Residue, then its C-alpha position, 0 to 999 in steps of 0.5 A: m041219179s041220188e046221192q044215196n046210189i052213189e053213196f052205195a055204189y062207193q061202199w061197194l068198191k071199198k069192200a072191192d079194194n079191202d079184198l083186193i088188199t086181202a088178196r095181194q098180202t096173202l100172196l106175201l106169204p111163203e105159202a100162200p093159200t091160193d083158194t083164200v087168194t082167188f077167193h077175194a079176188q073173185q068178190a073184187v069184181e063181183k063187188s064191182l060190178k054191183a057198184f056199177l050196177t048200183f050207181q046205175q040204178i040196175e037192180f041185181p040179184k044177189i048171186h055170186e056168178l060173175v057172168r050173169l053180173l057182167d051181163l046185166t051191166i054190159s049194155i050199159f058199158p060194152e067193153l067189160d064184155q072182154f072180161r067174160k072169159a076171165c069172169a067165167e073162171l074168177s066165178g069157180y073161186a067163189i064157192d068150189v074152191r072154198y069147201p070140200p070137197s075141193e080136189v084142186e087148189p088153184s096154182r099160184d099162177e093163177a091166183i096171180f092171174s085173178v089178183d090182176i084182172a080183178e084189179e083191173i076190172v075194179r080200177i075200169i069201173r072206179d073210171k066209168i063212175g069217178m070215184k077216186g082210187 
């Protein structure tokens, strides 16, 4: 494993952390824009999966589809497959709710759930690659 790959993986995780901070802080607003919260939760998961793939020196396409990224990880880290359904749900928050015509805004409960799941996935990946929080 090269130092460059390790450093790049850590940079991906730092960006994931920033998305989690943005999501949590946005939830504190009296009328939190749930599309923004869920987008940042999706981004945190995407970036953490890309961190893991980078750490493992596995090339990945430039996509936002979490299930496809998850599929690339589970051959090495099968424990992540438990998040398949959540990743499928979160993938829709990358684009679908962010641009018109978006007919349905995520509920506050959906936003909270998305952040909770994102935090769990980021934590698991951080622990797996040995990065301190």
